[in-house]
N, C-alpha and C positions, 0 to 999 in steps of 0.2 A: 588700035595699038595703045599700049600704056607706056608712059615715060616718067621716069623719076628724075627730078631736077634738084640739084643742090644750089641754093641761091644765097648770096650774102644777105644778112639781116637788113642792111640799110637799102637794099634794092628789092626785097621781097614784095612789099606792097605794090610797087610799080609793076612788077612782073605778074603778080596775081591779077591786078586790075587789067592788064593788057590781055592775058589769057582769057579772063572772064568775058571780054568784049567780043570774043569769037563764039558764035552760036553752036559751032561744031566741037567745041573743046569744053570738057567738064573738068573742074578742079576740085581737089580734095586735100587740104593741108593736113599733114601728119603731125600728131603730137610729138614732142621730143622723145617720149618713151617708145612710141610706135616706130619712129625713125631709127632709133637705136637698135630695136629688135630686128627691124628689116634689114639694117646694115649687117648685123650679126649673122642673119640667115644667108645673105649674099656672100659673106666671107666664107661661111661653112660650105656652101655649094661650090664656090671656087676651089676650096681646099680639096673637096671630094673629087672634083674634076681633075685636079693636078695628081691626085693619088691614082685615079683610074688611068691617066695618061702616062704614068710611070715617072713623073717629074718630081714626085714627093713620096716618101715612104710613110705607110700608115704606122700608127703607134699600136702595139699590142694591147688588147683589152685589159689584161691584168695590170699593166703599167698605168693605164688611164685610171683604173679603179683605185690604185694605190695613191694617186695624186689627190683624189677627192677624199 
């Protein structure tokens, strides 16, 4: 199982040391850029799921293209 944690900067070193003390846990810190990209992807997936569930309306492609 993979888990993404958001930890306050002042507690990150302690939590990383704690997690690394377990032989069955692998840790891999994300760079700020990778964390931002990952968060954007999670938001996009959530939005797609809301659209599929009918909770949100999709934007027509031509409106999207006009914005950019």
